C-alpha positions in Angstrom: 121.8 79.2 126.1 120.9 82.9 126.2 117.4 83.5 127.3 117.3 87.0 125.7 116.1 87.3 122.1 118.4 89.3 119.8 116.5 90.2 116.6 119.6 91.7 115.0 121.5 88.6 115.5 119.0 86.2 113.7 117.4 88.5 111.0 120.1 88.3 108.4 120.3 84.5 108.8 116.7 83.8 108.4 116.4 86.4 105.4 119.1 84.3 103.7 117.3 81.0 104.5 114.0 82.4 103.1 115.5 83.5 100.1 117.5 80.3 99.5 114.2 78.1 100.0 112.2 80.3 97.8 109.5 80.6 100.6 107.9 83.6 99.0 108.1 82.7 95.4 104.6 82.3 93.7 104.1 78.8 92.3 103.5 78.3 88.5 100.5 76.0 89.0 98.0 77.2 91.6 95.0 75.5 93.2 94.1 78.1 95.7 95.2 81.6 94.4 95.2 84.4 97.0 96.3 87.8 95.8 97.4 90.0 98.7 98.6 93.5 97.8 99.7 96.7 99.5 99.5 100.0 97.6 103.0 100.2 96.2 105.1 103.1 97.6 106.1 106.3 96.0 109.9 106.4 95.9 110.3 109.1 98.5 113.7 108.2 99.9 113.1 106.0 103.0 110.4 104.1 104.6 108.1 105.8 107.2 105.6 104.5 109.6 102.7 104.6 107.4 104.6 102.3 104.9 105.4 100.0 107.9 101.8 99.7 109.0 100.5 99.1 105.5 103.0 96.5 104.7 103.0 94.9 108.2 99.1 94.2 107.5 99.5 92.6 104.1 102.6 90.7 105.2 100.8 89.2 108.2 97.8 88.2 106.0 99.9 86.8 103.2 102.0 84.6 105.7 98.8 83.4 107.4 97.0 82.4 104.2 100.2 80.8 103.0 100.4 78.7 106.2 96.7 77.9 105.8 97.4 76.2 102.4 96.8 79.0 99.9 99.0 79.7 97.0 99.8 83.3 97.8 101.0 86.1 95.4 102.5 89.0 97.6 104.5 91.3 95.2 106.2 94.7 95.6 107.1 97.4 93.3 107.7 101.1 93.0 105.5 104.1 92.0 108.5 105.6 90.5 107.4 108.6 88.3 106.2 111.9 89.5 106.8 115.5 90.3 108.3 115.2 93.8 111.2 113.1 92.4 111.7 115.7 89.7 111.7 118.4 92.3 114.0 116.6 94.7 116.5 116.1 91.7 116.4 119.7 90.9 117.1 120.7 94.4 120.1 118.3 94.5 121.5 119.2 91.1 121.0 115.7 89.8 118.6 114.0 87.5 115.2 112.3 88.5 116.3 108.9 87.5 119.4 108.8 89.5 117.5 110.1 92.6 114.6 107.6 92.1 117.0 104.6 91.7 118.9 105.6 94.8 115.6 105.8 96.7 114.5 102.4 95.6 117.6 100.8 96.8 117.3 102.3 100.2 113.6 101.3 100.4 114.2 97.8 99.2 116.9 97.3 101.8 114.4 98.8 104.5 111.7 96.3 103.3 113.9 93.4 103.6 115.3 94.2 107.0 111.7 94.5 108.2 111.3 90.9 107.2 108.4 91.4 104.8 108.0 88.3 102.5 107.7 89.5 99.0 108.1 87.6 95.7 110.9 89.9 94.5 111.2 88.1 91.1 107.9 90.1 90.3 109.3 93.5 91.2 108.2 96.3 88.8 109.3 99.9 88.7 107.1 102.3 86.8 109.9 104.5 85.4 111.4 101.4 83.6 110.9 101.6 79.8 109.8 98.0 79.9 106.9 99.1 82.1 105.8 102.5 80.7 105.9 101.0 77.2 102.7 99.4 78.2 101.2 102.7 79.4 101.8 103.9 75.9 100.4 100.7 74.3 97.2 100.9 76.5 96.9 104.7 75.7 96.8 103.9 71.9 94.2 101.0 72.5 92.0 103.4 74.4 92.4 105.9 71.7 91.4 103.3 69.2 88.3 102.5 71.1 87.0 106.1 71.6 88.2 106.1 75.3 90.5 109.1 74.7 89.7 112.6 73.5 91.8 115.5 72.5 90.0 118.6 73.0 90.2 122.4 74.1 89.2 122.8 77.7 89.5 125.1 80.5 91.7 123.2 83.0 93.2 123.5 86.5 96.7 124.9 86.5 99.2 125.0 89.3 101.5 127.8 88.9 104.1 126.4 91.4 104.2 122.8 89.7 103.8 124.4 86.3 101.4 121.7 85.2 97.8 121.0 84.9 95.8 119.0 87.4 92.9 116.6 87.2 89.8 117.6 89.1 90.7 115.1 91.8 93.9 116.8 92.3 92.4 120.0 93.4 91.8 120.1 97.1 89.0 122.2 98.7 87.6 122.5 102.2 84.3 121.3 100.9 85.0 117.8 99.4 81.7 117.4 97.6 82.4 120.5 95.7 85.9 119.9 95.0 85.7 120.3 91.2 88.0 122.4 88.9 87.5 125.9 89.7 85.8 125.6 93.1 86.6 128.4 95.5 89.8 127.9 97.6 90.9 125.0 95.4 94.6 124.3 95.9 97.3 121.9 94.3 97.1 118.5 96.2 101.0 118.4 96.0 102.1 122.0 96.9 99.0 123.7 98.2 99.4 126.5 95.8 96.0 128.1 94.7 94.9 126.7 91.4 94.2 128.8 88.4 92.1 128.2 85.3 93.6 128.0 81.8 92.3 127.1 78.3 94.6 124.4 76.7 94.4 121.5 74.2 94.4 118.5 76.3 94.1 114.6 76.4 91.3 113.1 78.4 90.3 109.5 79.2 86.6 109.4 79.0 85.9 108.0 82.4 82.4 109.5 82.1 81.5 106.8 79.8 81.5 104.6 82.7 79.9 106.9 85.3 76.7 104.8 85.8 78.5 101.5 86.0 81.1 102.9 88.4 78.4 104.2 90.5 76.1 101.2 90.5 79.1 98.8 91.0 79.7 100.3 94.5 76.7 98.5 95.9 78.3 95.2 95.1 81.7 96.1 96.9 80.7 94.6 100.1 84.3 94.1 101.2 85.1 97.8 100.8 84.8 100.3 103.7 81.6 102.4 103.4 83.6 105.7 103.7 85.5 104.8 100.5 82.3 103.9 98.6 80.5 107.1 99.9 83.5 109.1 98.7 83.3 107.7 95.1 79.6 108.1 95.2 80.0 111.8 96.0 82.7 112.3 93.4 80.7 110.7 90.7 77.8 112.7 91.9 75.0 111.1 90.1 71.6 113.1 90.4 68.4 112.2 88.9 66.2 115.3 88.1 65.1 117.5 85.3 66.3 120.1 83.0 64.0 123.2 82.8 64.3 125.6 79.9 64.1 129.3 80.5 63.8 131.6 77.5 66.4 134.3 77.5 65.2 136.4 74.5 67.7 136.6 71.6 70.1 134.4 73.5 67.7 131.3 73.2 66.9 128.9 75.9 69.0 128.3 79.1 68.6 124.9 80.5 68.7 124.7 84.4 69.0 121.3 86.1 67.1 120.7 89.3 66.5 117.7 91.6 63.5 119.6 93.0 61.1 120.2 90.0 58.2 120.5 92.6 59.6 123.9 93.6 59.8 125.3 90.1 57.1 127.9 90.8 59.4 129.3 93.6 62.2 130.3 91.2 62.7 134.1 91.4 65.9 134.3 89.5 68.1 132.3 87.1 71.9 132.0 88.0 74.7 131.2 85.7 78.1 130.0 86.4 81.0 132.2 85.5 82.1 129.8 82.9 78.8 129.4 81.2 78.7 130.0 77.4 76.1 132.5 77.7 78.1 134.5 80.3 81.1 134.7 77.8 78.6 136.1 75.2 77.2 138.7 77.7 80.7 139.8 78.9 81.3 141.2 75.3 78.7 143.8 75.7 78.1 144.1 79.4 80.8 145.9 81.3 79.6 144.8 84.7 79.7 141.1 83.8 83.2 141.4 82.3 84.4 143.2 85.5 82.8 140.6 87.6 84.5 137.7 85.7 87.9 139.4 86.0 87.3 139.8 89.8 86.2 136.2 90.2 89.3 134.9 88.4 91.6 136.8 90.6 90.2 135.5 94.0 90.3 132.1 95.8 86.9 132.8 97.6 84.3 134.3 95.7 81.7 133.2 98.2 78.0 134.5 97.5 79.3 137.1 95.2 77.3 137.7 91.9 76.3 140.4 89.4 73.0 141.0 87.7 73.0 141.0 84.0 71.2 143.1 81.6 69.0 140.4 80.3 66.0 138.6 81.9 64.5 135.0 81.6 60.9 134.0 81.0 59.7 131.7 83.7 58.2 128.7 81.6 55.4 128.0 84.0 54.2 131.5 85.1 55.5 133.6 82.0 57.0 136.2 84.3 60.3 137.8 83.7 63.0 137.0 86.3 66.5 138.4 86.6 69.5 136.6 85.4 72.5 136.7 87.6 76.2 135.4 87.2 76.8 133.7 90.5 80.2 132.2 91.9 78.4 129.6 93.8 77.1 128.0 90.5 79.7 125.6 89.1 80.0 125.3 85.4 80.9 121.6 85.5 78.0 120.5 87.7 74.6 120.0 86.2 74.3 122.6 83.2 76.0 125.3 84.8 72.7 127.0 85.3 70.5 127.0 88.5 66.9 128.2 88.8 67.1 130.1 92.1 64.4 128.9 94.5 65.2 130.8 97.7 62.2 129.5 99.6 63.4 125.9 99.4 67.1 125.7 99.0 69.8 126.7 101.3 72.3 128.1 98.8 69.7 129.9 96.9 68.3 131.3 100.0 71.8 132.7 101.1 72.4 134.2 97.6 69.0 135.8 97.6 69.6 137.2 101.1 72.8 138.6 100.0 71.3 140.3 96.8 67.9 141.3 98.2 65.9 138.9 96.1 62.3 137.8 96.7 61.6 134.6 98.6 58.4 132.7 97.8 56.9 129.6 99.5 55.5 127.0 97.1 55.8 123.9 99.2 54.3 123.6 102.8 54.4 120.8 105.3 51.7 118.2 104.7 50.4 118.5 108.3 50.0 122.2 108.0 52.7 123.0 110.7 54.4 126.4 110.3 57.7 127.1 108.7 60.4 129.7 109.3 59.9 131.3 106.0 61.0 133.7 104.7 64.0 133.8 107.3 65.0 130.2 106.7 64.1 127.9 103.6 61.9 124.9 103.9 63.8 122.2 102.1 61.7 119.1 102.9 59.2 117.5 100.6 55.5 118.5 101.3 52.5 119.7 99.5 52.5 122.3 96.6 51.0 125.7 97.2 50.9 128.8 95.0 51.8 126.5 92.0 49.0 127.0 89.7 47.1 123.8 88.6 49.6 121.7 90.6 48.4 123.0 94.0 47.7 120.4 96.6 49.8 117.6 95.0 52.5 115.9 97.1 56.0 116.9 96.1 56.6 113.3 94.7 53.4 113.4 92.6 54.1 116.9 91.4 57.6 116.1 90.3 56.1 113.2 88.0 53.2 115.5 86.7 55.5 118.5 85.9 57.6 116.3 83.7 54.8 116.5 81.1 55.4 120.2 80.6 57.0 121.1 77.2 59.8 123.0 78.9 60.9 120.1 81.1 63.0 117.2 80.2 63.9 114.3 82.6 67.7 114.2 83.0 70.5 112.7 85.1 73.7 114.7 85.8 77.1 113.8 87.2 79.8 115.6 89.1 82.4 113.3 87.5 84.4 114.7 84.6 86.8 113.2 82.1 90.2 112.3 83.5 92.7 114.9 82.3 95.9 113.0 82.0 98.7 115.3 80.5 101.3 116.8 82.8 103.8 119.5 81.6 106.7 117.7 83.4 109.7 115.5 82.5 109.5 112.7 84.9 106.6 110.6 83.6 105.4 108.5 80.7 105.7 110.4 77.4 102.3 110.4 75.6 102.8 108.4 72.4 101.5 111.0 70.0 103.1 112.9 67.0 101.6 116.2 66.1 101.6 116.5 62.2 100.6 119.8 60.6 98.9 117.7 57.8 97.6 114.7 59.6 96.9 116.2 63.1 97.7 113.9 66.2 99.1 110.6 65.0 99.7 107.8 67.5 103.1 106.2 67.5 103.1 102.8 66.0 103.4 99.8 68.4 106.7 98.8 66.8 108.2 102.1 67.8 107.1 101.8 71.6 108.3 102.7 74.0 108.9 106.4 73.3 111.6 106.8 75.9 112.4 110.0 77.8 115.4 111.9 76.5 118.4 112.8 78.7 117.3 115.2 81.5 118.2 118.7 81.3 117.3 121.2 84.1 115.0 123.9 82.6 112.0 126.0 83.7 108.7 125.1 82.4 108.2 121.9 80.4 111.7 120.1 80.0 110.4 117.9 77.1 109.3 120.9 75.2 113.1 122.1 75.4 114.4 118.7 74.1 114.6 119.9 70.6 116.4 116.8 69.1 114.0 114.5 70.7 110.9 116.5 70.0 111.4 116.9 66.1 110.5 113.6 64.2 108.8 112.5 61.1 105.1 111.9 61.0 104.4 108.1 61.2 101.7 108.5 58.6 102.9 110.9 55.9 106.6 111.3 56.8 106.3 115.2 57.1 108.2 117.1 59.7 106.3 116.9 62.9 106.8 117.2 66.6 106.2 114.8 69.5 103.7 115.4 72.2 105.8 117.0 75.0 103.4 116.4 77.8 103.7 113.2 80.1 101.0 111.1 81.6 99.5 111.6 85.1 101.3 109.2 87.3 97.9 107.8 88.3 98.0 106.0 85.0 100.9 104.0 86.2 99.1 102.8 89.3 95.8 102.1 87.5 96.9 98.8 86.2 100.1 97.9 88.0 98.4 95.1 90.0 98.0 93.4 86.6 101.7 93.5 85.6 102.6 91.8 88.9 100.8 88.8 87.5 103.3 88.4 84.5 106.0 90.9 85.0 108.2 89.6 82.3 105.5 89.0 79.6 106.6 90.7 76.4 103.6 90.3 74.1 101.1 92.5 76.1 100.9 94.4 79.3 99.8 91.2 81.0 98.9 87.7 80.3 95.1 87.4 80.2 94.8 83.8 81.3 96.9 84.5 84.3 95.0 87.6 85.1 91.7 85.9 84.9 92.9 83.1 87.2 94.2 85.5 90.0 91.7 88.3 89.9 90.1 90.1 91.6 92.9 91.0 94.2 91.7 89.2 97.4 93.0 91.9 99.8 94.2 95.3 99.0 95.6 97.5 101.8 96.2 101.3 101.6 95.1 104.7 102.9 91.5 106.1 102.6 93.0 109.2 101.0 93.2 107.3 97.8 89.5 106.8 97.5 89.1 108.9 94.4 92.7 109.7 93.2 93.6 106.1 92.7 90.8 103.6 93.4 88.2 105.2 91.1 90.9 105.2 88.3 91.7 101.6 89.2 88.1 100.6 88.9 87.7 102.5 85.5 90.9 101.0 84.0 89.6 97.5 84.9 86.3 98.0 83.2 88.0 99.5 80.1 90.4 96.6 79.7 87.4 94.2 80.0 85.7 96.1 77.2 88.8 95.9 75.1 88.7 92.1 75.5 91.9 91.9 77.8 90.1 90.8 81.0 87.0 88.9 82.2 86.7 90.7 85.5 85.2 94.2 85.9 86.0 94.9 89.5 89.7 94.8 90.5 89.6 94.3 94.2 87.4 92.0 96.5 88.5 93.3 99.9 89.9 96.7 100.7 91.5 97.6 104.0 92.2 101.2 104.9 94.9 101.4 107.4 94.8 104.2 110.0 97.3 106.8 110.9 100.3 106.6 113.2 100.3 109.6 115.6 102.9 110.9 117.8 102.1 113.6 120.3 98.6 113.8 119.0 99.8 114.6 115.4 100.4 112.5 112.3 104.0 111.2 112.3 106.0 112.8 109.8 109.3 114.3 109.0 107.8 117.7 108.2 106.2 117.7 111.6 109.3 116.7 113.4 107.8 113.9 115.2 108.9 110.9 113.1 110.4 107.8 114.5 112.6 105.9 112.2 111.2 102.3 111.7 114.4 100.6 112.8 114.9 102.8 115.9 113.4 100.2 118.1 114.3 97.2 116.1 112.4 96.1 113.0 110.5 93.2 114.7 109.4 95.2 117.7 108.3 98.0 115.4 106.1 95.8 113.2 104.7 93.8 116.1 103.8 97.0 117.9 102.0 98.6 114.8 100.0 95.5 114.5 99.1 95.2 118.2 98.4 98.8 118.8 94.9 99.0 117.3 92.5 97.7 114.7 94.1 98.3 111.2 91.6 100.9 110.2 92.1 103.0 113.5 94.7 105.6 114.2 96.8 105.0 117.1 99.5 107.0 119.3 103.2 106.0 119.2 104.3 105.7 122.7 107.6 104.3 124.2 105.7 102.4 126.9 103.6 100.5 124.3 106.6 99.8 122.2 108.4 98.3 125.2 105.2 96.1 125.8 105.8 94.7 122.3 109.4 94.1 123.1 108.8 92.5 126.4 106.3 90.1 124.7 108.9 88.8 122.3 111.2 88.3 125.2 108.5 86.3 127.2 107.9 84.1 124.1 111.8 83.5 123.7 112.3 82.8 127.4 109.5 80.3 127.5 110.7 78.3 124.5 114.5 78.6 125.2 114.0 77.5 128.6 112.2 74.3 127.4 114.9 73.7 124.9 117.5 74.2 127.6 115.8 71.6 130.0 115.5 69.2 127.1 119.2 69.4 126.5 120.1 68.9 130.1 117.9 65.9 130.2 119.6 64.4 127.3 122.9 64.9 128.9 121.6 63.4 132.1 122.1 66.6 133.9 119.9 68.2 136.6 116.9 69.6 134.7 113.2 70.1 135.4 111.2 67.0 135.4 108.4 66.4 132.8 105.6 63.9 132.9 104.7 61.4 130.1 101.4 60.4 131.7 98.6 63.0 131.8 96.7 64.1 134.8 93.0 65.8 135.0 94.3 69.3 135.0 96.2 68.7 131.8 92.9 68.5 130.0 92.5 72.2 130.6 95.8 73.1 128.7 95.0 70.8 126.0 91.6 72.4 125.4 93.0 75.8 126.0 95.4 75.2 123.1 92.4 74.3 120.8 90.4 77.3 122.0 93.4 79.7 121.3 93.8 78.2 117.8 90.1 78.9 117.2 90.2 82.4 118.6 93.4 83.4 116.8 92.3 82.0 113.5 89.1 83.9 113.7 91.0 87.1 114.5 93.4 86.7 111.6 90.4 86.2 109.2 89.0 89.4 110.5 92.3 91.3 110.3 92.1 92.0 114.0 95.9 91.5 114.6 95.7 93.6 117.8 93.3 90.9 119.1 95.7 88.2 117.8 98.5 89.6 120.0 96.1 89.9 123.0 95.3 86.2 122.6 98.8 85.1 122.3 99.8 87.3 125.4 97.3 85.4 127.5 98.4 82.1 126.1 102.1 82.8 127.0 101.0 83.6 130.5 99.0 80.3 130.8 101.8 78.2 129.4 104.2 79.9 132.0 101.7 79.3 134.8 101.1 75.7 133.7 104.8 74.9 133.5 105.3 76.3 137.1 102.3 74.6 138.8 103.9 71.1 138.6 105.9 69.2 136.2 104.3 69.6 132.8 102.8 66.9 130.7 105.3 66.7 127.8 102.9 66.0 125.1 100.5 68.9 126.0 103.3 71.5 126.8 105.4 70.9 123.7 102.2 71.1 121.6 101.4 74.3 123.2 104.9 75.8 122.4 104.6 74.6 118.8 101.1 76.1 118.4 102.4 79.3 120.0 105.2 79.5 117.4 103.0 79.0 114.5 100.3 81.3 115.5 103.1 83.9 116.2 104.7 83.4 112.8 102.6 85.8 110.5 103.3 88.8 112.8 106.8 88.1 114.2 108.4 86.0 111.5 112.0 86.2 112.7 111.2 85.3 116.3 108.9 82.5 115.2 111.7 81.0 112.9 114.0 81.2 115.9 111.6 79.5 118.2 110.8 76.7 115.6 114.4 76.1 115.4 114.8 75.8 119.3 111.9 73.4 119.2 113.8 71.2 116.6 110.9 71.2 114.3 111.3 70.2 110.6 111.6 72.8 108.0 110.5 76.5 108.3 107.7 77.8 110.4 107.0 80.1 107.4 106.2 76.9 105.3 104.5 74.9 108.2 100.8 73.9 108.2 98.5 76.3 110.2 97.5 74.4 113.5 94.1 72.7 113.7 92.1 72.1 116.8 91.9 68.4 118.1 88.6 69.0 119.7 85.4 70.7 119.0 85.8 74.2 120.4 82.7 75.8 118.7 81.8 77.2 122.1 85.4 78.4 123.0 84.5 81.9 123.8 81.7 80.9 126.1 83.9 78.4 127.9 86.6 80.9 128.4 84.2 83.5 129.6 82.8 80.9 132.1 86.2 80.3 133.7 87.1 84.0 133.7 83.8 85.1 135.3 83.9 82.4 137.9 87.4 83.3 138.8 86.4 86.9 139.0 83.6 86.1 141.3 85.7 84.1 143.6 88.1 87.2 143.9 85.2 89.5 144.6 83.9 87.2 147.4 87.4 87.0 149.0 87.7 90.8 148.8 84.3 91.7 150.2 84.4 89.1 153.0 88.1 89.8 153.5 89.2 86.3 153.3 93.0 86.5 153.0 93.7 82.7 153.1 90.8 80.6 152.0 90.9 77.0 153.0 88.3 75.5 150.6 86.5 76.7 147.5 83.2 74.9 146.4 81.9 75.6 143.0 78.4 74.3 142.3 77.0 74.0 138.9 73.2 74.4 138.4 70.7 71.6 138.2 69.6 70.2 134.8 66.1 71.6 134.9 67.5 75.3 135.0 69.2 74.6 131.7 66.1 73.3 130.2 64.2 76.4 131.2 66.9 78.7 129.9 66.8 77.0 126.6 63.1 77.5 126.5 63.3 81.1 127.3 66.0 81.5 124.6 63.9 80.0 121.9 60.7 81.8 122.9 59.3 84.8 121.1 59.6 87.8 123.6 55.9 88.5 123.1 54.7 85.0 124.1 53.9 84.0 127.6 57.4 82.7 128.5 56.6 81.8 132.1 53.6 79.7 130.9 55.8 78.0 128.4 58.5 77.1 130.9 56.0 76.0 133.5 54.2 73.9 131.0 57.2 71.5 131.0 56.6 68.8 133.5 60.2 68.3 134.5 60.4 71.9 135.5 56.8 72.3 136.9 57.4 69.8 139.6 60.1 72.1 141.0 57.3 74.3 142.4 57.9 77.8 143.6 61.6 77.7 142.8 60.9 77.0 139.1 58.1 79.7 138.9 60.5 82.3 140.4 63.3 81.3 138.0 60.9 81.4 135.1 59.8 84.9 135.9 63.4 86.0 136.1 64.1 84.5 132.7 61.0 86.2 131.3 62.3 89.7 132.5 65.6 89.0 130.8 64.4 87.3 127.7 65.9 89.6 125.2 69.4 89.6 126.8 69.9 85.9 127.4 73.5 85.1 126.4 74.5 81.9 124.8 75.6 79.1 127.3 77.1 75.6 127.3 75.0 72.8 128.9 75.4 71.6 132.4 77.6 68.6 131.7 80.0 70.8 129.7 80.0 73.5 132.2 80.9 71.0 134.9 83.7 69.5 132.8 85.2 72.9 131.9 85.2 74.0 135.5 86.6 70.7 136.8 89.4 70.9 134.3 90.1 74.6 135.3 90.1 73.8 139.1 93.8 73.9 139.2 93.7 77.6 138.3 91.7 78.3 141.5 94.1 76.2 143.5 97.1 77.9 142.1 95.8 81.4 142.7 94.1 81.0 146.1 96.1 78.1 147.6 92.7 76.3 148.5 91.3 73.0 148.1 88.8 73.2 145.2 85.6 71.1 144.6 83.5 71.4 141.4 80.2 69.5 141.5 76.6 69.6 140.3 73.7 70.9 142.6 71.8 68.1 144.3 68.1 68.0 145.4 68.6 69.3 148.9 71.6 71.4 148.2 71.7 74.9 150.0 73.5 76.3 147.0 71.2 74.9 144.4 68.9 78.0 144.5 71.9 80.3 143.9 73.4 78.5 141.0 72.4 79.6 137.5 73.4 78.1 134.0 76.9 79.3 133.4 76.9 81.2 136.7 77.8 78.6 139.4 77.1 79.1 143.0 80.4 79.6 145.1 81.1 78.8 148.7 84.4 79.8 150.4 85.5 78.6 153.8 
């Protein structure tokens, strides 16, 4: 029998067996539903390492939970619409659908070769009319329930992609300010500077859910805090007040502020370039008109601004203050107007410094300490000064009192804007609207859905607008000549509810079967990149709430636990084809690759791809295979009465160590699987393999313990290296498939397994240190002495005591300890000094038992006779022994 594991030789066979046995098919009737989902891939043409890491995580968890007895749903599908496919088809002189279908075939083959266990019967593809029909159906339901608006709006336009972009698809250096027209905004797809255009557009009214989406983040305890913070920042809820400034014949301008206590320090009023008043002023003010033109043609307007010909009346002082148009004020944040308070706001101070505007202090530190005004603003709360009747009030109290003024209104603002969904591109879901000159926009009736895409024709601009035969239709309401909506939906609509379609992919009466959805939701584990915090995950949460309000779901949050996988790096940079540092997933073998990406680091951390570390993953597989194949070979030899290594059927004392270490390994590995720390799973299994090898070579192994150890190794390995585990299971002649085997259980109480392991490791390390320091090359005997019982009693008392109590007195007040005299007093004082850092321990009897069971490890390593005993009354080593820190004597 070959002792080398050949993944390529066995992979195809086990794929066939898994498929034949329906291992990954989700049962119809479920008792313990567990929904494990990886963010489905965009059909880019081939798998990359980011895919492999994502799907290795979900696959390992799904396999683990299936073996643990859960009914697991682990599906896969394709995010198949989108501009990149359209561009790729254009470059290759083909059509987007042909290109996309070819990519899907390649990627499906790649996933199967990697051994990922999906329920392929539930596969969905968003460019299938059977899928996007329900995008259109949901659009009309949203429209019927006032969740869709059609309005003229100033929108983001990418001139390279020739389409509008939602706010979340405009990238800026300053994430918190990444809205619409923010300076430096570029297209998320191509990096082209974004322009602003006025167009009639369709919006999903996600702002209706702003408060619920914001407040709900506090309950998502299974989500990374970074994702929750990103969504909080994007929603941008701010509680504050609107202050009305009178601008003469132009009426009142409302400025939003969160620092109403600084209102007396307002020395100017600043308006966003897109503010309605600015448009009016530009008609008669040449300077304002010229400034608007200049701002529109630059990507970085910075602290630029222009003073207008009008002034505003300060509502508290009655003074006239200048009105500026300023690029730093955003028209879609707050009210698009800012009361400039240079003394107490960083941005206002920078603008005032640039335009030589006055800086006034109206808040000072409560303790009277000096500030650095006017050179730097004082932005903390404090006590009001130079604020009329409000002088002397603390900032908090002043904000409450100032709300009573007639020019002030309590208000809450949001950065979040409604979701702009149309795209002026071909490869997407047609928006199911017919524009009638008589009736206006009319939704396509359900009976006429799906509105399918016409045949693709290469053209510049919007291809659907050029599809004349497809575009011209009769109005569904009045029958007059009308035109279809020629925009398609943002592809994030596809991914906002796809997790629901997986639950009933062939259901024909609705997008999903509600009873099934309510049974399976929320998704138990969802894995994907943190870059989707807003673009995808916020929309996912919005859709779930909207569907619940439509009576289609009971759940309002879609995902219970979110795992963000880190990035695979190569030569310090993110691995990618464009960077020229990509490694093909199959270059080192599918199973070696997936084992490495799981063992390299915690799922959330980035890690560096190195050949050395990949080789370690490969060698580990070979070690496992060699261990089991050797056992199987020896078993076959014994059956044939040939020379073979002997085994024992009667146990000896040292076998207890292996039996207990098997149970400890089960407990430790199970804990790490539950915590998604697959790198620690691999570390545990590597140590376990070394132990099994050492045990088998120490003397003939005890068959019951050793064979159980190999079975446990195989089952614990199965979620992360499924091909290898199936091959090992077969060599062990176990029934069925390891993929369907029960998760192993400990036969003994190993609640203290980490303490017990630490005890053995530190004691071994202490022996090594002594032999090194004293330079004992070949010790004859090692004596390990476990502390007396009274020291454990004293230790427990110190652990339980309040650090502020008289710990020495409490310990010495115990009669059994007190009679130990000076030795007890000295030990009690030592415990009191360390009272806040006392680690958990096992009791003396357990310590003795663990070390006696492990004595063979000392004998094997040092070639010496080993004695493990308890300290006695007149023992020279008794003073040195401490709980879980035995005394050691080497001769």
